N, C-alpha and C positions, 0 to 999 in steps of 0.2 A: 504494500500500500504506500502511495505517495512517494515511490521511488521512480524518478524519471530520468536522471542523468547517469552517464557512465562514469566510473565503474559501479556506482551504487545500484543501478538498474540490473546490471549483469549479476552482481552478488545477490540481490534480492530475488531474482528469478531462479538462480541456482539453489539458494536455500529453500525456496518455496517447493521446488521439485524434490529435493532431497528429503525434506522434512515430511513428505507424504509417506515415506517408507515406514516409519513407526506406526502411523495411523492405519496403514494397510495390515501390518502384522497384528495389531490389536484385535482386528475383526476375527482372527482365527482362534482367539482365546475364548474361554467360556463367557456367557453373556454377562454375568456379574462382574467378572474380572475385567472384561472389555470396557464396561461402563466406567469403572474406576480408572482404568488405564487411559481412556480418552480424556477424562477430567484431569488426570495428572499430566497428560500430554499437553493439554491447553495451558496449564500453568507453566510447563516447561517452555513452550513457545513464547509465552508472555515474558518470561524471564530472559530468554534469548534476545527478544526484541529490545528489552530495556538495556541489556549489555551492549548490543550493537549500536544503539542510539547514542551511547557514551563515547564511541570511537570518533576521533577527529576525522572529518571528511577527507582531509589530505592524506590520512594514513590508511585509508581503505584500500585493500587489495583483493583480487579474486582468490578465494581460499583454495588450498590443495584439495582436489576431489577425493584423494585417498583418506585425508583426515576427516573431512565433514561426512563423506560417504560412510566410512566405517563407524563414525560416531552415531549417525542416523540409524544404521543397522543395529547397533548395540544398545541404544538408549532405552528401547522398549522394555528391556529386562530390569531397568533400574529406576523407572519413572516413579515408583512408590516410595523412594527414599530421597529426601531433600538434599542430603550431602552429595550423593552420587549424581543426581539429576543436575545439581548446580555445577558440578565438575564438568559434566558433558556440555552444558550450556556455555561455560567459560571457554572450554576447548574449541568449540565451534566458533564462538564470537572472536576469540583471540586469533584464530586462523585467518580472520579477515583483516587483521591489524598488522601492518608492516613491522611494527616494533617487535613482534614475536616470531618473525619469519625465520630467524636463525636457530631457534630452539625447538621448533615444531617437529614432530615425528609421527608417521602414520600409525605406529604401534600404540600410541597413547590411549586411544579409545578402547583397545583390547585390554589394556591394563585396568582401566576403570571398570570394565565389564567383569573382571575377575576379583575385584575388591568386594569384601563383605561390608555391610554398614559399619561394623566395628572397625574393620581395617581403615575405612575412610576417615572415621573420627580420629583414630590413632595417628594416621599419616598426617592429618591436618595439624595435629599437635607437634609432631616431629618436624614438619616443614617450617615451623616458626623459626628454627635455628638450623645452621648447617651441622652442628654437633649437639647431641643431647646426652646428659649424664645418665648412666644406667648402672645395673649391678648384675653380677653373676653369683648365684647362690649354689654352694657346694656342701656336700657332706664328707667330712674327712675322718679317717680312722685315727684313734689315739695310739694304736699299737703298730701302725705301719704307714707307709707313704700312700696307701690306697685312698682314692677319693671318687666321689660320684657327683656329677653335675645335676643339680635339681632343676635349675632354670638357667639357661645359657645367657639370657640377656633380658632384663626387665627395666624399662625406662620409667614407669610410673607405678605408684603403689596406692594412690588415693582415688576416690570415686571420680569418674566412672571406670577407672582402670584398676579395679580391685579384685578382678578374677585373673589370677596369675597364669592359669592354664590357657585361658582364652587369649591373654596378652602374649604369651609365648608363641602361640599358634599364629597370631597376627604378625608378630615380629618376623617369624620364619617365612610367612607368606610374602611380606613386603621385601624381604631379602631375596626370596626366590624370584620375584618379579623384577629384581635389579634396581629397586628404588633406594634401598639402604644397605649399609654394611655395618658390622659391629665387631669390636675387638676389646680386649682388656685395655684399660687406660694405662699406657706405659709411663705416663707422667705422674700418676697418683693412684696407687693401688688401694687406697682407703676410700670406701664409698661415702656418699653424703649421709648425714645422720638419719634422714628420713627413710633410708633403705634398711637401716639397722633398728630403728625405733618402731618400725611398723609391726602390726599384729602378727604377720606371717613369720617374720624372723624370730620374734619373741616366742611364738609357738614352737618353732624348731629348737630353740634353746631349752625350753621346758621339756620337750619330747625326748631329746637326746641326753638330758642331764645325767641319767644313771646308766647310760649305754656306752659302748666302746667308740661311739662316733661323736662328733661335735660339728655344728654348722659354721660355715664361714661365709662372708660376703666380700666380694672383690669388686673394686670399681671397674666399670666397663664404660664404653662410649658408643653411641649410635651416630653414624654419619650418613648424610645424604650422598648418594653416588652422583657423578655428573649427570647421568641419565635421570636419576630421581630429582635432582635440582631443576633440570629442564622441565620435567613433568609437572613439578609443583608450580613453576612459573606459568606453564601453559594452561594450568587449571586455576590460575589466579589464587594460589595458596601462598605464593611468595611474590614480592614486587619484581617487575620486569627489570 
């Protein structure tokens, strides 16, 4: 609507055609789900229009068809989650902005598609900084050098990140997708107090008090990979 001049007209027509893809897919779902999906899709398009209207006219470029096409194919599966839907909208909108041209990659939409809602929340937090303090929890033997890793890397221990099993799974998933990497903090092996004073570690101390094992907490660090940093910028989770 109201797009008359080039390249705005070209971009508008391209997005109009491509955004028909999720609407078509929604019709193949059950009637109840389809109605919800179509409502969520309308909200998604409205959000996308708002984002595109914020782009300086001089910076508009014709988006890469691989990026917007893949995003339109994949968005239908994430429309009911605000965080994932907003990431797709940002990805499509930013692909129309020349400021983002050097960091865009066609695989980004497939990454969003593979994120769980929990993954999206966690990555948004991690994307606030290039490096995030974390901790590795281990169980060590008092009689030998044997040890067992209980949790390889935990970046948060307060709500909503209070389920360590779920958090460990998400951290592993984000690493598998190439967005983050983690390692022991070679600069400081002593973790932040919040990782030692949390209920989980206190429960470990109590549990192993009269056993041959004892718990330890080692400082770790999560870092965004170059790919993860570009992905965060493309999805408007970090400044360009």
